[in-house]
C-alpha positions as CSV (number, residue, x, y, z in Angstrom):
1,X,-10.2,17.0,37.1
2,X,-6.6,16.8,36.2
3,X,-3.9,19.2,37.5
4,X,-0.4,19.5,36.1
5,X,2.3,20.2,38.7
6,X,5.4,21.7,37.2
7,X,8.2,22.0,39.8
8,X,11.9,21.0,39.5
9,X,12.5,20.4,43.2
10,X,11.3,16.8,44.0
11,X,10.3,17.5,47.6
12,X,8.1,20.6,46.7
13,X,6.6,18.8,43.8
14,X,5.7,15.7,45.9
15,X,4.2,17.9,48.6
16,X,2.0,19.8,46.0
17,X,1.0,16.5,44.4
18,X,0.0,15.0,47.8
19,X,-2.0,18.2,48.7
20,X,-4.1,18.2,45.4
21,X,-4.5,14.4,45.3
22,X,-5.9,14.5,48.9
23,X,-8.5,16.9,47.7
24,X,-9.5,14.4,45.0
25,X,-7.7,15.7,41.9
26,X,-5.8,13.5,39.4
27,X,-2.2,14.7,39.2
28,X,0.3,14.8,36.4
29,X,3.8,16.0,37.3
30,X,6.8,17.4,35.4
31,X,10.2,18.5,36.6
32,X,11.0,20.7,33.7
33,X,9.3,23.1,31.3
34,X,10.1,21.0,28.3
35,X,8.6,17.9,29.9
36,X,5.4,19.9,30.9
37,X,4.9,21.1,27.4
38,X,5.3,17.5,26.1
39,X,2.8,16.3,28.6
40,X,0.3,18.9,27.8
41,X,0.5,18.0,24.1
42,X,-0.5,14.5,24.9
43,X,-3.0,15.0,27.7
44,X,-4.6,18.4,28.4
45,X,-4.8,19.2,32.1
46,X,-7.6,21.3,33.6
47,X,-5.2,23.5,35.5
48,X,-1.4,24.0,35.8
49,X,0.5,24.8,38.9
50,X,3.8,26.3,37.7
51,X,7.1,27.2,39.2
52,X,9.0,30.0,37.5
53,X,12.6,29.2,38.2
54,X,13.4,26.0,36.5
55,X,16.6,24.8,34.8
56,X,16.8,23.9,31.1
57,X,15.4,25.3,27.9
58,X,12.1,26.8,29.2
59,X,11.5,28.5,32.6
60,X,8.0,29.0,33.9
61,X,7.5,32.3,32.2
62,X,8.2,30.7,28.8
63,X,6.0,27.7,29.6
64,X,3.2,30.0,30.5
65,X,3.6,32.1,27.2
66,X,3.6,28.9,25.2
67,X,0.5,27.6,26.8
68,X,-1.2,30.9,26.1
69,X,-0.1,31.0,22.5
70,X,-1.7,27.6,21.6
71,X,-5.5,27.5,20.9
72,X,-5.8,24.2,22.6
73,X,-4.3,25.4,25.9
74,X,-4.8,29.1,26.0
75,X,-7.8,28.9,28.4
76,X,-6.2,26.5,30.9
77,X,-6.0,28.3,34.3
78,X,-2.3,28.7,35.4
79,X,-1.4,29.3,39.0
80,X,2.3,30.4,39.5
81,X,3.9,29.1,42.8
82,X,7.4,30.6,43.1
83,X,10.1,31.7,45.4
84,X,10.3,34.9,43.4
85,X,8.6,37.5,45.5
86,X,9.1,40.8,43.7
87,X,6.9,43.1,41.6
88,X,8.9,42.4,38.5
89,X,8.3,38.7,38.6
90,X,4.5,39.2,39.4
91,X,4.3,41.5,36.4
92,X,6.2,39.2,34.1
93,X,4.0,36.3,35.2
94,X,0.8,38.2,34.6
95,X,2.0,39.5,31.2
96,X,2.9,35.8,30.3
97,X,-0.7,34.8,31.2
98,X,-0.8,33.6,34.8
99,X,-4.2,33.7,36.4
100,X,-2.8,33.8,40.1
101,X,0.6,34.2,41.8
102,X,1.6,32.5,45.1
103,X,5.0,32.9,46.8
104,X,6.7,30.0,48.5
105,X,6.0,29.1,51.2
106,X,2.4,29.4,50.5
107,X,-0.8,28.5,52.4
108,X,-2.1,25.1,51.2
109,X,-5.7,26.1,52.0
110,X,-5.4,29.3,50.1
111,X,-4.1,27.4,47.1
112,X,-6.9,24.9,47.2
113,X,-9.4,27.8,47.4
114,X,-7.8,29.4,44.4
115,X,-8.0,26.2,42.4
116,X,-11.7,26.0,43.2
117,X,-12.2,29.8,42.5
118,X,-10.8,29.2,39.0
119,X,-13.6,26.7,38.4
120,X,-11.5,23.5,38.8
121,X,-13.4,21.2,41.2
122,X,-12.4,17.6,41.9
123,X,-15.9,16.2,41.3
124,X,-16.1,17.5,37.7
């Protein structure tokens, strides 16, 4: 099973990559929304871990909306991992199509359980 990590901060992206790789997932990584959408068009992940606040043309909200708008990607589970800890951000993420919302710093164990809850298991 393949997970796409979309996070512009290198240290956080590497930490999340190491976490999910240690659990047995294959990892794809992107530092921007544009790069993430390019990657998804070539190789579809089984789940997306998505930061909301990213520089460039597409923030995480827009990436989420675009994934939901395409038939090939609309059913991919999306877990938001963000520093934005307010009701408005949660509502916007949910409206954009996010399946779950985690605030940084997050519990690695809770995140792994959420991934499995969404039906993405490393052995599949």
